[in-house]
C-alpha positions as CSV (number, residue, x, y, z in Angstrom):
1,X,115.7,155.5,59.9
2,X,114.8,152.6,60.2
3,X,117.9,150.7,58.6
4,X,120.0,152.6,61.2
5,X,118.1,151.3,64.0
6,X,118.9,147.8,62.8
7,X,122.8,148.6,61.9
8,X,122.9,149.5,65.5
9,X,121.0,146.3,67.2
10,X,123.3,144.5,65.0
11,X,126.7,146.1,66.4
12,X,125.4,145.6,70.4
13,X,124.6,142.1,69.9
14,X,128.4,141.6,68.2
15,X,129.8,143.2,71.1
16,X,127.9,141.0,73.9
17,X,129.0,137.7,71.8
18,X,132.8,139.1,71.8
19,X,132.8,140.2,75.7
20,X,131.4,136.7,76.6
21,X,134.2,134.5,75.0
22,X,137.1,132.9,76.7
23,X,140.0,131.0,75.7
24,X,139.0,127.2,75.7
25,X,142.6,126.4,77.5
26,X,141.6,127.7,80.4
27,X,138.5,125.5,81.2
28,X,138.4,123.1,83.6
29,X,142.1,123.5,84.7
30,X,141.6,125.4,87.9
31,X,139.3,123.0,89.5
32,X,139.9,123.0,93.5
33,X,141.0,119.7,94.5
34,X,139.2,120.1,97.7
35,X,135.9,120.5,96.1
36,X,136.1,117.7,93.9
37,X,133.1,114.9,93.8
38,X,134.0,111.1,93.8
39,X,131.4,108.8,92.9
40,X,130.9,105.4,94.7
41,X,129.3,102.0,95.4
42,X,128.6,100.5,98.4
43,X,127.1,96.9,97.9
44,X,128.5,95.2,101.1
45,X,126.5,97.1,103.5
46,X,125.0,94.5,106.2
47,X,121.2,94.0,106.0
48,X,120.1,91.6,108.9
49,X,116.5,90.0,108.6
50,X,114.9,87.7,110.1
51,X,111.0,85.9,110.2
52,X,108.6,87.3,112.8
53,X,105.1,86.7,113.2
54,X,102.6,89.4,112.1
55,X,100.2,91.0,114.3
56,X,96.4,90.1,114.4
57,X,94.1,93.1,112.9
58,X,90.6,93.4,112.6
59,X,88.8,91.7,110.1
60,X,85.6,93.8,109.9
61,X,84.9,96.0,107.1
62,X,87.5,94.6,104.2
63,X,87.1,95.5,101.0
64,X,87.0,91.5,100.2
65,X,87.0,88.6,102.9
66,X,89.4,85.6,102.7
67,X,88.0,82.2,103.0
68,X,89.3,79.0,102.5
69,X,92.1,76.1,103.1
70,X,95.7,76.2,101.9
71,X,98.3,73.5,102.6
72,X,101.5,75.2,101.6
73,X,104.3,72.5,101.7
74,X,107.0,75.2,102.9
75,X,105.1,77.5,105.1
76,X,102.5,75.2,106.5
77,X,98.5,75.4,106.6
78,X,96.2,78.3,106.8
79,X,92.7,77.9,107.6
80,X,90.3,80.6,107.2
81,X,86.6,80.6,108.4
82,X,83.9,83.4,107.9
83,X,81.6,84.9,110.7
84,X,78.2,86.5,109.1
85,X,75.6,88.5,110.3
86,X,72.0,88.1,108.2
87,X,70.1,91.3,108.0
88,X,66.4,92.0,107.1
89,X,65.5,92.7,103.6
90,X,63.4,95.6,105.2
91,X,62.2,96.5,108.7
92,X,59.0,94.3,109.6
93,X,59.4,92.1,106.8
94,X,55.9,90.0,106.1
95,X,56.3,86.8,104.1
96,X,52.6,86.7,104.1
97,X,49.9,84.3,104.3
98,X,50.5,80.6,104.8
99,X,54.6,80.7,103.7
100,X,55.9,77.4,102.8
101,X,59.4,77.4,102.2
102,X,61.1,75.5,99.1
103,X,64.4,76.2,99.5
104,X,66.9,78.6,101.4
105,X,70.4,79.2,99.7
106,X,73.5,81.1,101.3
107,X,75.1,83.0,98.5
108,X,78.4,84.3,98.6
109,X,79.7,86.5,95.7
110,X,83.5,86.0,94.8
111,X,85.6,88.8,94.7
112,X,88.9,89.2,92.6
113,X,92.0,86.7,93.5
114,X,92.3,83.1,94.2
115,X,95.3,81.9,95.8
116,X,96.0,78.0,95.3
117,X,94.5,74.9,93.3
118,X,90.8,75.5,92.2
119,X,90.5,72.1,90.6
120,X,90.2,70.1,93.8
121,X,86.9,69.6,95.8
122,X,86.5,71.9,99.0
123,X,84.4,70.6,102.1
124,X,82.6,73.5,103.6
125,X,80.5,73.3,106.2
126,X,78.0,76.0,107.7
127,X,76.5,76.2,111.5
128,X,74.5,78.9,113.2
129,X,76.6,81.2,115.6
130,X,76.1,80.9,119.3
131,X,76.3,84.4,120.1
132,X,74.7,87.7,118.0
133,X,77.7,88.7,115.8
134,X,76.1,92.2,115.5
135,X,76.5,92.6,119.3
136,X,80.3,91.6,119.2
137,X,82.6,94.8,119.5
138,X,86.1,93.0,118.6
139,X,87.1,91.3,115.3
140,X,90.4,90.5,115.0
141,X,91.9,87.8,113.1
142,X,92.7,85.7,115.7
143,X,89.5,85.5,117.1
144,X,87.2,82.3,117.0
145,X,83.5,82.5,117.1
146,X,81.3,79.8,119.0
147,X,79.2,77.9,116.5
148,X,76.1,75.6,117.4
149,X,76.5,71.8,116.5
150,X,73.9,71.5,114.1
151,X,75.2,71.4,110.8
152,X,72.8,73.5,108.4
153,X,74.9,72.7,105.0
154,X,77.9,70.6,103.9
155,X,79.3,71.0,100.6
156,X,81.8,69.1,98.6
157,X,82.7,69.9,95.2
158,X,84.7,72.5,93.1
159,X,84.7,76.4,93.3
160,X,84.5,78.6,90.1
161,X,85.7,82.1,91.6
162,X,85.7,83.5,87.9
163,X,83.0,81.7,86.2
164,X,79.5,83.5,85.8
165,X,76.5,81.3,85.6
166,X,73.0,81.6,85.2
167,X,70.1,80.9,88.2
168,X,66.5,81.4,87.9
169,X,65.0,84.6,88.8
170,X,61.8,84.2,90.8
171,X,59.2,86.9,90.2
172,X,55.9,87.4,92.2
173,X,52.8,88.2,89.6
174,X,55.4,87.3,86.2
175,X,57.0,84.4,84.6
176,X,60.4,83.4,86.4
177,X,63.5,84.2,84.1
178,X,67.0,83.1,83.6
179,X,69.2,85.7,84.8
180,X,73.3,85.7,84.6
181,X,75.1,86.3,87.9
182,X,78.6,87.1,88.9
183,X,80.7,84.2,90.1
184,X,79.1,83.1,93.5
185,X,79.0,80.1,96.1
186,X,75.4,79.1,96.7
187,X,75.2,76.3,99.7
188,X,71.9,75.2,100.2
189,X,70.6,75.2,104.0
190,X,68.4,73.0,105.7
191,X,64.7,73.7,105.2
192,X,63.6,72.6,108.2
193,X,65.7,75.0,110.4
194,X,65.3,78.0,108.2
195,X,61.3,77.7,108.7
196,X,61.6,77.3,112.4
197,X,64.3,80.0,112.7
198,X,63.6,83.0,110.3
199,X,60.1,82.0,108.4
200,X,58.0,81.3,111.4
201,X,59.4,83.8,113.8
202,X,56.7,85.8,115.4
203,X,56.2,89.4,113.3
204,X,57.6,91.3,116.6
205,X,61.3,89.6,116.2
206,X,61.2,91.0,112.5
207,X,60.0,94.5,113.2
208,X,63.4,95.8,113.5
209,X,67.1,94.5,112.0
210,X,68.2,94.4,115.9
211,X,65.3,92.2,116.9
212,X,65.9,89.7,114.0
213,X,69.8,89.7,114.7
214,X,69.0,88.8,118.5
215,X,66.7,85.4,117.3
216,X,68.7,84.8,114.1
217,X,72.6,85.3,115.5
218,X,74.5,84.8,112.2
219,X,76.2,82.0,110.3
220,X,79.4,80.1,110.5
221,X,81.3,79.1,107.4
222,X,84.2,76.9,107.4
223,X,86.3,74.8,105.1
224,X,87.0,71.1,106.7
225,X,90.3,69.8,105.8
226,X,90.0,66.2,104.3
227,X,91.5,63.8,106.5
228,X,92.9,61.5,103.3
229,X,94.3,64.5,101.8
230,X,91.9,64.4,99.0
231,X,91.8,68.5,98.7
232,X,95.4,68.6,98.2
233,X,97.3,71.9,98.4
234,X,93.8,73.8,98.9
235,X,93.4,77.4,98.5
236,X,92.3,80.7,99.7
237,X,89.4,82.6,97.9
238,X,87.8,86.0,98.6
239,X,84.2,87.0,98.6
240,X,82.7,90.3,98.5
241,X,79.9,91.4,101.4
242,X,79.9,95.3,100.5
243,X,76.8,95.0,98.9
244,X,73.9,97.8,99.8
245,X,71.0,96.0,97.9
246,X,69.1,92.9,98.6
247,X,68.7,91.8,95.1
248,X,68.5,87.9,94.3
249,X,72.6,88.1,93.1
250,X,74.0,89.8,96.0
251,X,75.5,87.8,98.7
252,X,73.1,86.7,101.5
253,X,70.5,84.4,102.5
254,X,68.0,83.6,99.7
255,X,64.4,82.1,100.9
256,X,62.2,80.9,98.2
257,X,58.8,80.1,99.3
258,X,55.2,80.0,98.4
259,X,52.5,82.1,99.9
260,X,48.6,82.6,99.6
261,X,47.5,85.0,97.0
262,X,46.6,88.7,98.4
263,X,43.4,88.4,96.1
264,X,42.1,85.1,96.1
265,X,42.5,81.9,98.4
266,X,42.8,79.6,95.4
267,X,45.8,80.7,94.4
268,X,49.5,80.9,95.5
269,X,52.2,83.3,94.9
270,X,55.8,82.2,94.4
271,X,58.4,84.6,96.2
272,X,62.3,84.9,96.5
273,X,63.7,87.0,99.0
274,X,67.2,88.0,99.9
275,X,68.0,88.1,103.6
276,X,71.5,90.3,102.6
277,X,74.9,89.8,104.1
278,X,76.4,93.2,104.3
279,X,79.7,94.3,105.9
280,X,77.8,98.0,105.6
281,X,74.6,96.8,107.4
282,X,76.5,94.7,110.3
283,X,79.6,92.6,110.9
284,X,81.3,90.3,108.7
285,X,84.5,88.8,109.7
286,X,87.3,86.2,109.3
287,X,88.7,84.1,111.5
288,X,92.6,83.1,110.2
289,X,94.5,80.0,111.8
290,X,98.0,79.8,111.0
291,X,99.9,76.2,111.4
292,X,103.7,76.7,110.8
293,X,105.9,73.8,109.1
294,X,108.9,73.3,111.2
295,X,111.2,74.9,108.8
296,X,109.6,78.3,109.9
297,X,108.9,77.5,113.6
298,X,112.8,76.9,113.7
299,X,113.2,80.5,112.8
300,X,110.4,81.6,115.2
301,X,111.8,79.6,117.9
302,X,115.4,81.1,117.6
303,X,114.9,85.1,117.7
304,X,118.7,85.4,118.3
305,X,120.0,83.5,115.4
306,X,121.9,86.2,113.6
307,X,120.7,85.0,110.1
308,X,119.2,82.1,108.3
309,X,119.6,81.2,105.0
310,X,116.1,82.3,103.8
311,X,113.2,84.0,105.6
312,X,109.3,84.0,105.1
313,X,106.3,86.4,104.1
314,X,102.8,85.4,104.5
315,X,100.1,87.4,104.4
316,X,96.5,87.0,106.5
317,X,98.2,87.9,109.8
318,X,100.9,85.1,109.2
319,X,104.8,86.2,108.6
320,X,106.8,89.7,108.2
321,X,110.6,90.2,108.0
322,X,112.1,92.7,110.2
323,X,115.1,94.0,108.8
324,X,117.9,96.2,110.1
325,X,120.9,97.6,109.1
326,X,123.5,97.6,111.8
327,X,126.7,99.2,110.2
328,X,125.2,102.3,108.5
329,X,126.6,104.8,111.5
330,X,130.1,103.1,111.4
331,X,129.9,103.5,107.6
332,X,129.6,107.2,107.9
333,X,132.4,107.5,110.8
334,X,134.6,105.8,108.1
335,X,133.7,107.5,104.7
336,X,132.8,110.9,106.2
337,X,129.9,113.0,104.8
338,X,127.9,111.1,102.1
339,X,125.5,112.6,100.1
340,X,123.5,109.4,98.9
341,X,122.5,109.8,94.9
342,X,121.0,106.2,95.0
343,X,120.0,103.6,97.3
344,X,118.2,100.2,96.3
345,X,117.0,97.3,98.5
346,X,117.4,94.4,96.4
347,X,115.4,91.5,97.3
348,X,115.7,87.9,95.5
349,X,113.2,85.3,96.0
350,X,114.4,81.9,96.7
351,X,114.7,79.8,94.0
352,X,112.3,77.2,92.8
353,X,109.4,78.7,95.0
354,X,107.3,80.7,92.3
355,X,105.6,77.6,91.1
356,X,101.9,76.9,90.6
357,X,99.7,76.7,92.6
358,X,101.8,78.6,95.1
359,X,103.0,81.6,93.2
360,X,105.2,84.4,94.5
361,X,103.6,87.5,95.6
362,X,103.1,90.3,93.2
363,X,104.0,93.3,96.0
364,X,105.9,93.8,98.8
365,X,105.3,96.4,101.4
366,X,108.7,98.1,103.1
367,X,107.5,100.6,106.1
368,X,109.2,101.5,109.4
369,X,108.4,101.8,113.2
370,X,108.6,105.1,114.5
371,X,109.7,105.8,118.1
372,X,106.2,105.0,119.4
373,X,106.2,101.8,117.6
374,X,103.7,102.9,115.3
375,X,104.0,101.7,111.6
376,X,104.8,104.7,109.2
377,X,105.6,104.8,105.5
378,X,109.5,105.2,104.4
379,X,110.1,108.7,103.6
380,X,110.6,107.8,99.7
381,X,107.0,106.6,100.1
382,X,105.6,109.3,102.2
383,X,103.0,111.2,100.6
384,X,100.9,112.3,104.0
385,X,97.5,111.8,104.5
386,X,96.6,115.0,102.2
387,X,94.6,116.7,104.9
388,X,96.6,117.9,107.8
389,X,100.1,116.2,106.8
390,X,101.4,116.5,103.2
391,X,104.4,114.0,103.7
392,X,107.8,114.3,102.5
393,X,108.8,116.1,99.6
394,X,111.4,113.7,98.4
395,X,108.5,110.9,98.1
396,X,108.1,109.1,94.9
397,X,105.4,106.3,95.1
398,X,105.6,105.5,91.5
399,X,109.6,105.0,91.9
400,X,109.6,103.1,95.1
401,X,108.9,99.5,93.9
402,X,108.0,96.3,95.4
403,X,106.6,94.9,92.6
404,X,107.7,91.5,91.6
405,X,110.2,91.2,88.8
406,X,109.4,87.9,87.5
407,X,112.1,87.7,84.8
408,X,114.9,88.2,87.4
409,X,112.7,86.8,90.5
410,X,113.6,89.8,92.7
411,X,111.8,92.8,94.0
412,X,113.7,96.4,94.3
413,X,112.7,99.2,96.4
414,X,114.3,102.8,96.1
415,X,115.2,104.1,99.5
416,X,117.6,106.8,99.1
417,X,116.0,109.4,101.4
418,X,115.5,106.8,104.1
419,X,119.1,105.6,103.8
420,X,120.1,109.2,103.9
421,X,118.3,110.0,107.0
422,X,119.6,107.2,108.8
423,X,123.2,108.1,108.2
424,X,122.6,111.7,108.9
425,X,120.8,110.8,111.9
426,X,117.6,112.3,111.2
427,X,115.9,109.0,111.8
428,X,116.4,106.1,114.0
429,X,115.9,102.7,113.0
430,X,113.3,101.3,115.4
431,X,112.6,98.4,113.1
432,X,112.1,98.3,109.5
433,X,109.7,95.5,108.1
434,X,108.9,93.6,104.8
435,X,105.3,92.2,104.2
436,X,103.0,91.0,101.4
437,X,100.8,93.6,100.2
438,X,98.0,93.9,97.7
439,X,99.3,94.4,94.2
440,X,96.4,97.4,93.9
441,X,97.5,99.4,96.9
442,X,100.5,99.2,99.5
443,X,99.7,98.6,102.9
444,X,101.5,99.1,106.1
445,X,98.8,97.4,108.1
446,X,98.4,93.4,108.2
447,X,96.9,92.4,104.6
448,X,93.9,90.3,104.5
449,X,93.2,91.4,100.9
450,X,95.9,88.8,99.3
451,X,96.8,85.3,100.1
452,X,99.9,84.6,98.5
453,X,103.1,84.6,99.9
454,X,107.2,85.0,99.1
455,X,110.4,83.3,100.2
456,X,113.6,85.7,100.1
457,X,117.2,85.1,100.4
458,X,119.1,86.9,103.2
459,X,122.7,89.0,103.1
460,X,125.9,87.3,102.5
461,X,129.0,89.1,103.1
462,X,131.0,86.5,100.5
463,X,128.0,85.3,98.3
464,X,128.6,82.4,95.8
465,X,127.3,82.7,92.4
466,X,123.8,82.1,92.2
467,X,122.8,82.9,95.7
468,X,119.7,84.3,96.4
469,X,120.0,87.7,98.3
470,X,119.2,90.5,100.3
471,X,121.4,93.6,99.6
472,X,121.5,97.0,99.7
473,X,123.1,99.2,97.0
474,X,124.1,102.3,97.9
475,X,125.5,104.9,95.4
476,X,126.8,108.2,96.9
477,X,129.2,110.9,96.2
478,X,131.7,112.5,99.2
479,X,133.9,115.7,99.5
480,X,137.5,114.9,99.8
């Protein structure tokens, strides 16, 4: 019985196999010519680009804060200063009996990244702010903060943004010890000023942080450019002010002082205390001032010029690029219904501009304006907010691109969904923008976490060999 069932199953399978077979001579011979698919490449679609100024933006609450002075021979100079609110170590801080200040040091911990030349000497000045920074409500990058004339500290020397070093950790009631700290800039402040304006403040002024900040309004730190050019091209560094503790190694105003021992009048204790500088406790802000070269200013002063050979991208509220695709609708009318299989925006770096100390930006952002003039991700990179809006199903951030190709000296973006939407009229081109963004995260808002720049080519209808270009490649199919 078992063998009979097996033979029957074999017969049925054989019948199905023979029934599915057709003569191979009929395969592919009856395709309807009207439904034939044709593959095409368009690499001459016009892309208009021009340099425009970036918007000023708030610099409070940054993950890392820019600071420095850089003189880019092509783009011009950038000067970034800091305004710092100083906080009590704790409410009602008491310096003890007969405190005597030994030294006061402003400590600013370096964050990652440095752009420019770290081998030259930097001139750094510290002043007190004229107004209580903790009471301010606007921290735009273009805003300046009034400061007092008295110089509290001046430094002339190199900076070491990647070098940890050892400092003496002063311990009350125990021997001082050496400790290794993260890379930091240490600026020694005027002892008399700190004694009068911090140590000698009445107890009521140190009862609450807000009382203390009204008396000690904060610090202003800036780089003073050298009149002799000794600073060379300079550079922009970044500091971390996100600390939540008041340890001796975190950013803050650290005071080293002696006081009478609590149990005997014949002994003294040596104390160190950190008045923390932290944007989680009170404001920290950067002011950015740009002075553009004649080459850049020529473009900014001629917004109606159709096209320049090169355009400029500069972060820290500097320069971005406005793109437009003026003939896509005409292309659709000429070609007919198009299905975009792939669209790439290819951006060549200007030859000779990826040279130390001003290397090319490691990443660019590409975004668009909506009808209200708000910045939005392109659909190819629109992953939503994960709560009320889940983005575009065609989005693929891993292939969107924007990273610098150091071999081919270019940036490439995948913009297939965006170009399809523009061709179909689903999206209007209210402005498409290129800007520098940190390598770690694509930001459509003005970036203050990187200082690197990019000088890029432009569209040319009939390019010559070796030209640095900006072009759009569209691979598409259409129905005849």
